Each structure stands twice: as C-alpha cells, then as structure tokens.
Phi, psi and omega in degrees: 000118183280150184289341181260016179271154176297321180301315180295316182295314181294318180294318179296314179299315180295321180295319180296311181294324177295319179297317179298315181295319181292319179296313179298317178296321179296317178297316180295315180297320179296317179295318180295318181296317180298320179297319179293321178297317179295321178297316179296321179297317179293322177297322178295316177299322179298316179298315180294323180297312181288332174294321178293319178299322181293336182272350182286141179206163180247126181286172182297331179276005179088359179279152180280130178250116183231140177231151180296140178293147179292156174100356179219089183294342182291349173296342181260356180263128185297130178052041181282345184099352178241123188220158168220156182204144176243123181249141173246198182292333183258014180114202185292128177262319180214153179205165182287155178300331182295338178283339180054250181257014180257168177218150178270149176288123182287132179292153179282140180231040186291333184280351177072017180289170179237167180093158182297146177237135179264141178208165177252127182234161172255121181263193176303148183060023178058030177285138177284130183239152170252119186245150176230123185239151180218133177266125182227165173226121181279147180301325181281349181227064186294336183260010181232085178296146181241152174242117181259128183234134172238132183228145177231158183290123179292339180300332178295321177295314181296321180294317179296318179294320180294320178297318178295319179297319179297314177296321181295317179298315179298316182294316181291326176296313177299319178296319179298315178297319177297321178294320179298316178297316180296319179295319179300314179296319181295317181293317178299318178295319180292328181272359181302320177300327177291321176295323176297322178295317178298315179297324178295320177295321177296321178295322177294317181295326180277357179084012180271352178207162180251330180221167178276148174286124181270007176277062182239169180303156185303328185294329182247003177297320176300325178295316178298320179294318179295321179294320177296320177296321178295321178296317179295320178295319179298316179297321179293319179296318179296318180297319176296320179298317178300315182295319180293321178296318178296319178296320179295318179299315180294319183293328183270320185291325183298308179294326178294320178295319178299315179299317181295318180294320179294320181287335182296332180275354181259115183271004180285174179298322179294319180298316179295323179295315180296320179300315180297315182291322178294326176295320176296319178297319181296319179298314181295321178297314179302316183293306187285330175291320176296319179293320180294318179296319179293320179298327181284333185249349185297331181258016182294127181286131175092357180287133177207152184222131174286129190281310188299313180299320179294317180297318179297319180295319180292323177298316178296322181294312181290333175297320178291322181294327183244032183293338180289345182260353178053054181277145175264105182251113183250149180240126182234144176121131177224176180052055186263148171286164174280157176277130178277083181171184184282145180298319182298321179291320178295318177298321179298314182292307184292323178297318178296319180295317179294318180296319179295319180294320181293327179296325186256349184293148174280309180210349188218142174228134181240123175253114182250129178244136180201187181217151178204120179062030181086350180270155178269126181248126181233132178230128177241115184237146178228169179254030179279197184289340180073191180230148175291146183301334183287342184246008182297318181292322182282348182293338182262006178289146184298125176078005183278119177243119183273347178213110182284353183283342180257129183296147178159170182261347184079011183252351186303302181294326178296317179296318179300315181296316181297314181295317180300317181292327177295333177266005182082017180259187181220157173231125179233145178247143179204190180262129181281161177297332179282355179102346181268208181267141174236122177258123182250117184248128177243127184226155177293136182246165176226143176300146179298146182296330183267008182261000000 
C-alpha cells in the first residue's frame, strides 16, 4: 500500500480518529468505573459503620461494650486491612482485633458537624485506608461523645480499577483492530468503482474496449462521461490528421510525379537536374509523410495489431516481388503478443526490413518473431555481404545509401527507426549468424485477447 494512495490516506485518517475516540472513551470509562467502585466501597463502609454503632452498649460499670459488626470476618484477622475503632475524649476506647496493638488516627471534629465523614488514613504496615467516621452520643453516656471509625483497604479499589483497565485495554484494542479491518473493507468497497474505472481505461488502452462503462456511482459518473467525450474527441482528431496527411500526400506527389515524368524524357542537363531533384523531393515526401502519419497515430489509445497474420502476408508479398531470385524466406515464432500500435505502421516497419534484407540476401532471409518481458522482439537476418561494424550506426541515417548499385531511396531503415522510436521501441543493426546483416526491432506488446 503506497503512502500517496487514496486507500492509505482514508485508512490512516480513519485509524487516527478511531484511535483518538477509543483512547478518550477508555479514559472516560475507566474514570466512571473507578468512581462507581469508590461509591460502592463507601456504601459498604456505611453499612458496617452503622452496624458497629448498633452493637455499641454501656456495661453496668460504665465501661463501653463494643463488638465487631456482623458480615466482615476480616475485622478478626490481624492487619487484614479492615479495621474499626471507637475514640473518646482521651483516645481509643475500643478497637477491632485486626488492629492488634495499633491504633488509627482519630479524625478531627472541631466544626461540630454531623453525619459520616470520609477520610484517607494510613493503617498498619503503612497501608492506605479509606475511612468513614461518625460522631455519636450514647444515652447512657450523654456527656461523653464518641467517634466511631470503620476503615477498609484502598488496595481493593485500586485492584478492581486495575483489573477493569486491563480488560478495557484488551477490549478496546480488539475493537480498534476490528474497526481498522472494517474500515479497510469499507474503503476498498467504496473505491471499487475507481478500480473499475482504472480497469476500463486499461481495457481501452489495450484495445479490448472503446469507451468506459457509465454504470458507476453518481459521484464518478461525470468523470466517466468526460473521459468518454475525451476519447471520442481524440479519435476524431486522429481521423482528421490521417485524412489531412493523405490529402497532403496526394496533393504533393501528383505534381512531383508529373514533373519527374516530363523531365525523364529530356536528356539535356536541365532534364537530368529536374529528374534528380524530383527524386529527392519524392524521398523527402515519403519520409516526412510517413513520420507525420505515425506521429498522429502512434499515441492512439486502443490501437493493436496481430503480429503473425501481418508477418505472413508480408512474407508472401516480398516472395512475389523477388521471385526471380528464388529466395528462401522463412518465418519463425509462435505465441506472440500483439503490437501496441497501428497495423499500417507495423506493415511499414516490417515491410521495409524484409525488403531491405531481400535486396542484399544471397539466397536466404530469416524472419524471427518472439517476446521478452512483454515486449515484441523481431529479427530480420540475411546471408548477404552484411555491413562493417564501423558503419552500422550510420546505416540508419536518413537518406544514407552505402551502395548505390542497389536501387532504393536510402530511407527504409531511417523510416523504421523513426516509427519505432515514436512507439517507444528501438532498432539495432548487427551481424547475422548467416554472415549478413541482422536488424533487431523491439516494439511495445500487448497480451493476446484470447489469452
């Protein structure tokens, strides 16, 4: 998942806000739970406090008789964390067995208020206690007010809160992970129409479709419509370019041909000059018209050409053109990708390579078709004299003819190179295994439609 993708951005944003919400909710729930635990703890202390008050009595000798309230056996366990104590004016009068030889600090009652009072005390072993105290006066001791205190271990509150926090953290973590998975699925589902749009564009580029399906959600339907309009406009512009190039070719070639034919019958110096110049004009027209047509169609979306049928047709054509030389022209290669481009451009490139090979071949020409890394690989080799390594690069220059004894314009390889480069391909020359020239053409390929 790339950091600049919509999926990553939406997922990251949702994850951040979910994390913030879960953390805030966890803190709030933890605080509420702790408050409820403390309230329950205080209610328990209240019950025990009033139970202890109910057990207080005065003996016949005037001594205070106190017993532990029922319901809490830890009042009888030494240093259990649960204690009670009754204080008079001179200090502790009675206390629980759990205090043993210790005593609790009596709370101050200087303001003379009534009702239970909550306080924090330090008990035996420095344990933190939560205490609840009540000031009372017994009927038998009207002039001796007493302070009754019941205290419980604060660690019980902390343990309950810690256990809840641990469970809460585990639950919220699981919930967060579940939310992330749910958000991921939701975002993927929401972005599915965009992936469908992307696949539709790929199908158009590969020539498997002509327009986008507009049966998409309302939010992106205008985009699909605009892209379809752009595709139609592009096709119209390309068609106009083709028509203008054809009109230009016809408008220029006809008068040039007329001039050449008229000059061919004139054996004077002027006639030979006109013949030579018209031939140069014809070569330049062929070159630049081919380049202009390819430039107009090389980027056409959806153009594709089946390679094998075109190659077979061209082999038959050059065999007929050079039948007087009895050349052996073989075609090798199967399971080929399609050429990502116009059929006319492919015919132009392969036809020039085959024609050039047949002109120089001694007896054999080999056309090899293959694929590598999704690209289309074409090699045309002959058993002719070949070229010296020092002139291989210059052989593809426009109008360069290395041997004037063989008819031609010197533009064939140059046109092939120009067209190949317009499609993002390459043309390389080398020495064939048969000893002649080998032209290696690399072009963009597309998977076969039936594969």
